[in-house]
N, C-alpha and C positions, 0 to 999 in steps of 0.2 A: 620679287626675285630672291630666292634663298641665298643667304650669305654663306660662302664657302669658308671653312675653318682655315685661317691663315697659318702658314708654317711658322711664322714669326710675328708676333704682335708688335715688334719694334720696327718692322720693315717699312721702308718708305717706297711706295709704288709710284714710279715715275709716270705711269699712265693716269694717275689721279692727282697727285701733287705736281707742282711745277717741275719741269725737266731739271732745273738746277737744284732742287731740293735733295739733300742727302745728309747723312750723319757725319760730323767731322771725325777725323781719325784720332784726334788728340783727346777729345772729351766725349765723343758720341752724342753730342748735342745736335739737334736739327739745325741746318743752315739752309737759307733760301736766298738765292742771288749772292751767295758768298758771305752772308751775314748771319750770325748766330741768333736764334730766336730769343734767347734770354738777353742778349744785348739790345735787341729791338724793344722788348718790354721794359727794360731798365731805362732806356732813353725816352720812349714815347708812351709808356704806360700799357695797361691791360684793362679791358680787351683791346685788340688792335687788328685792324684790317691791313694785310700786307699784299702788295701787288708786285709780282716779278715783272719788271718792265721789259726785260729781254724776252721773256717767255711770251708776253702779250704782243710785242712787236713781231717776233718770229711767227707766231700763229696767225696774226693779221696778214702778214706777207704770204704765208703758205696758203691760206684760204683764198686770198685774192688771186694769187698766181694760178692756183688749180682751176678756179672757175673761169678765169679769163683765157687760160690756155685751151681748155676744152671747148669754149665758145668759138675761139678762133679755128679750132680743128674742124668744126662743122660749117664754117664759113660765115660766122657772125662775130659779135663782140659782146662783152659783159661789163656792166658796172656793178661794183660791190660796195654796198653801204654798210657801215658799222651801225647796228641798232643800238642807239645810245641808251635806251631804257634799261639795258642790261647793267650798265654802270657808266656814268658819264660825269666827268669833271673836266676842268679846263686842260689839265695835263694829259689825260687819256684821249681827249678829243684831238689834241695836238699830235700825239703818237699815231693815232689812226690816220690822220691826214698825211703825215710824213710817210706812212707806209702805203699810201696810194689809195686809201679807202675814202669814199664819200661818207657823209654822216646823216643818219636817219634820226629825226627828233619827233617827239610826240606831244610837245607842249611849248608854250611861250618861254618857260624857264629853260627847257633843254635847248631851245633855239638861242637863247641868250648865252648859254654856256658855249655852244659851238661858235658863235660869232666872236665871243671874248677870246676863244682859242685861236682866232685868226683863220678859221676855216673859210674857204672861198664859198660865199653864199650860193653860187651856182652849183656847188657840189653838196647841197643840203636838200634832203627830202623831208616834207612836213606831214606827219600822220596825225590821226586823232579822230574820234567819232563826234566830238563836240568842240571843235575849234571856235573860239569866240570871234566876233567881228574884229575886235582889236587885235587878236593874235594873227588873224588872216591878213589884216592891213599891214601889220608890222612885217610879216613874212614877205609879202609882195613888195613893200618898200625897200626891204633889205636886199631883194634880188634872189630870194630862194629859188633854187633850180626847178623844183617840182613840188606841187602840193597834191596830196592824195585826197580826192573827194570821196567822202564816206556816205553822203546822203544827198537827196535831191535839193534840200535846203542849202547845203554847202555850195552847190553849183552856182546859185544866185549870189551867195555872199562873195565867193572868190571872183566871179565875173564882175561884180560891182567894185570890189577893191582894185582889181586890175585895171578896169576902165578909169577909175578915179586917178590911178597912178600913171595912166597913159602907157601901159605895157601890155604885152600879150603873154599871159602866164601859162607855163606848161603845167598840165594836170594829168594824173592818172585816175581811173575810177576803181575803187575797191569793190570787189565782188566776192560772193561766196560760191565756190564751185560745188558745194554739197559733199565734198570729200572731207571726212573726219579722220585725221591721222590718229593712230593709236597712242593715246596719251591721257593724262588726267582730264576730266571733263572741264575743269576750270582753265586748263591750258589750251583747250581746243578752240580755234578761232575761225573755222570755215564751215560749220554746219549752219542750217538756215536759221534756227531759233536762237539768235544771240545778237549782241549789240553792234558788232562790226559789219560794215559793208552792206551790199545790196545782193539780192538773188541774181544769179547769172542770167536767168530768163528776162530780167528787167534791163539788162545791159543795152540792148538796141535802143530802147526808148530813152534811157538816161544819157547815152552817148549822143543821141540826136539833140537832146536838150543842151548838152555841152557845146556841140558844134554850132548851135544857133547863136552863140555869143562870139563876136569877133575878138573879144579880149581873152579868150581861152584857146589854148593849143592842146588838143587831146592827143596824148602820145601812147596810150595803151591801158591794159587792165592790170590790176594788182590783186593778188590773192595770197593769204597766209593760212596754211592749213593746220597749224598747231605748233607745239614746242616740244623739245626734247625727243626728236624723231630720229630713230636709228636706221630705218629702212627707206627706200626710195619708192615703194609701191604707191604711197599716197601722192607723192609728187608726180608720178607717171600718170595717174588717173586725172589728177587736177589739171595738169598741163594740157592733156588731151581735151578735156572738157572746155578749158578756156580757149584753146586755139580753134576748137570747133565752131566758136562764135565769131571768129575773125572774118570769115568771108562775108557774113552779113554786115559786120561793122565796117568793113572796107567798102561795101556797096553804099552804105549810108554816108560814109565820109567821102567817097569818091576818090579814095587814095589808099595805099597800104597803111596798116597800123604799125608804127615802127618799133614798139617795145612790148615786152611781156615781163612783168615782175612776179616771180614765183615766191617772194618773201624769204623767210629764213626758217628757223626752228630746228636746225641740225643739233643733235644731241651730243652730250659729253658724258664721261664716266664720273660718277660721284663716289663709287665704291669700286673695289677691285673686282667684285663679281659682275659689274656692269662693263668693265673695261674690254672684255673680249667681244662684246656686242657692238662696240662703236666702230663703224667703218672708217677707213682712211678717207680724208677729204678728197684726195685725188680720185678714188673710186666713185665717191658720190658725184663729183663734178662730171666725170665721164658718163655716168649713167644719166644724169640730168640732161646733158648735152645731146645724148642719143635719143632721149625721150622727145625732146623739142624738135629735133631734126626729123624724126619719124612722123610726128604729128603734123608738122608743117607740110611735109610731102603728102600725107594722107588727105589734107584738106586743101591742097593746092594753093598755098599762100607762100609769100616770101618769108625767109627766116627773119623773125624779129630780133632786135637787140635784146639781150637778156639782162635782167636786173635781179640782184639778190640782197638780202638784208640779214646776215648773220650777226648775232650779238653774243649770246652765251658761248657759242662755238669758238669765238675769238678770245674772250676775256675770262671765261669761267675757270679754266684750269690754272690760270695765272695767279689766282687769289688764294690766300691762306688766312684764316682767322686764328689769332693767338688768344688764349684765355688762361686764367689762373684758377686752379682748383681751390674751392673754399671748404667744402665738406664732402664726405663720402658716407654712404650707409648701405648695408646689405639688406635685400628683401627676398624672402623665400618665394619661389614661384609655385603657386598652387596648381593642381590639376594633374591628371594622369598623362601617361605617354600618348594616349589616344587623342586627347584634346589639346596637347601642348603646341605652342607655336613652333613650327619647324625651323624658323629663323633663329630661335633661341638655342638651337644646336644641342638640346638635351641637358642644358645646365639647370640645376635645381635652385640656383640663386642668382639674382641680378644685383650688381653693385651700382647704385645711383651715385653719379659724380656730379656735384654741383659746381658751376663756374660763375665767374663774375659778369657774364653777359647773358644772352638768351634770345628770346623772340624779338626783342627790340633791335637786335643787330642781324638776326637771321629769321625772317618770318616764314620761310619756305616749308619747314617741317609742319608748322601749325596750319598753313594754308593748304598745302598739297600732300601732306604725309611724306615729304621728301626725306631721304636718308643721306647720311654723310659718313665719311671715314675719319677717324681721329687717331692721333698718336701722341704719346708723351714726348715733348720736345726738348726738355732740359736734361734728359738723361736716357740711358738704356737700362733695361732690367732683364734679369733671367728668371724673375718670379713666374709662377704658373699663371697662365692666362685666365682672366676672369671675364664673364659676360658683363658689359657695362651699358648703361644708358646715361648719356651726358645731358644734364638738364640745366636750365638757366635759373636766374634769381628772381624771376617775375612771379606775381601772385596769380598764376594760372596753372592748372594741372597739365594743360597741353604745351607748356613751355619746355619743349624738348629740342635740343640742338642735334644730338646724334641718337637715333632711335635704338640702335643696337650695334655694338662692335665688340671686339676682344682687345683688352689692354692687359699689360702685366698686372697681376693682382695686388701689387703693392702701391698702386697709384694712390697718392696721398695729398693732403692739403699743402699748398705752396707749389705743387708741380705746374709746369707750363704745358698746356695742351695745344696741339695744332690741329685744326679741322681743315681738311683739303677742299679744293674746288669751290671756293666761296667768292670768286671774282664777279659772278653774275647774280643779280637780284638779291643781294644781301644789303649792301650800302643803299642801293636805290629803293628798297622796300623798308628801310629802317624807320624807327619811330622813337618817341620819348615815353613809351609806356612806363608807368610807375615813376615818371619824372627821372628816368635814367638818361644821362647825356649820351649822345652818339659818340663812339670812339673816333679817333683820327684814322686817316688812311696814309700809309707810308709806301713809297716805291723803293724797291731794292734792285741794285744792279752792280755787278762787278765788285762786290765787297763793300759797297756804299749804300746808305739809306738816306732818304729825304722825305719830308712831309709833303704830300700833295693835296690833302684835304685836312684842315684843322679839326680837332675834336671839339666837343662842346663842354662847357662847365655848368655846374649847378647855378652859379651866379647868372650866366647867360640865360638859362631857362627861367629863373626868377625874374629877370629883367623884362620878360614879356608880360608879366602880370601888372595890372594897374593898381597902385596903392593910393589910399586916401582920396578917392574920387569924390568931389563935393557935388552939391546939387546943381551947380552951373556947368559942370563939365560934360560936354557932348549932350546936353539936354537931359542928363540922367538925374534921377531924384534919389534921395536917401531912403 
């Protein structure tokens, strides 16, 4: 998507940054949640992940309310899970539960976080294509509400764990509808040749296998067609295909199939040029409800309860990452007008701006070619705009934080930069590449800030290494 030339490279777009983000009237510094960016880095360090708590809560409530309201309009109900893989810590899990969302987890670790946050186990869904027997047993024993079965082998494992615990475990079957939403190939999760789920054609046989176990309670199909989706076309076709299988599944079960899980994947704006393409969640919810109602009528089945699993759409815009500029250098852009990248907007020079983080705190540009929006946070400037590429400190040419944007041309070492929409898949995909410690996560709200995830130190990273191991330790030899 070609980047439009911004009228003002100092402007804070409230469609990309958290709604509370603005420049203060007294010093023109960026504030988020009523707190100056420079005050945050002074207290908590740089780089720093910042989550606007009020923005996250408001968005969670907005998404849940829209989806539930539209489900009720067509005569059914909806459960909205927060997809914890986007960003999960104890405090965020608590926010989501308090705003009425269930929690979707995809590992034993995420399950432990949700339980530590006091989330009702009955309102937890457990995903994953390779859940271990130990993870399954722990989920069953904890009373997890629904386990999503991803393979035939898992049917036997979940059934055995439920039988051993003396419970009847609710399960959904994950299938691939064959609908591939328009997105990056690595983000697409519903075409046939990939690791998640089972082909829809196999659903009758696999559901029959589930129903053969008294310890399992089959409640419906699950399908996730991709991520960062702006249109409802894919959901429309996927829902229709899924519901077309329900008459046969109902015949096998001898009863109605009570639920349909359409997954998540609703997109957000990472740049101002994307913002106009993002539909309002109220419109998305209305279209999805109408799609399900029409398909249920077409196939002569009762309306199932609807289930959704948004993650990025809830937490993404609430996050901002703060960095400190270390160096800058200008690079001449070679090539004629004919072969120039149109996103470079005709600039003959690119300013590389190096910051104190990078792909260890945001892997998405390297993984998916994702782009972001950046602004100088510690000041405003009337300098002529320059084409910039914000890069990290790691020993990789692909260590890019912001592929291209325009900043005031006087951006310089010591400036604080704010990268918008980093609430999802930044902390959760972070690493210690080059032995760089992970930064802390801070929540801001009503002019106050508090730590919700501690940062790491070099000493903590070194403590994981084994020093002076002798020939008797763990059977190792020198």
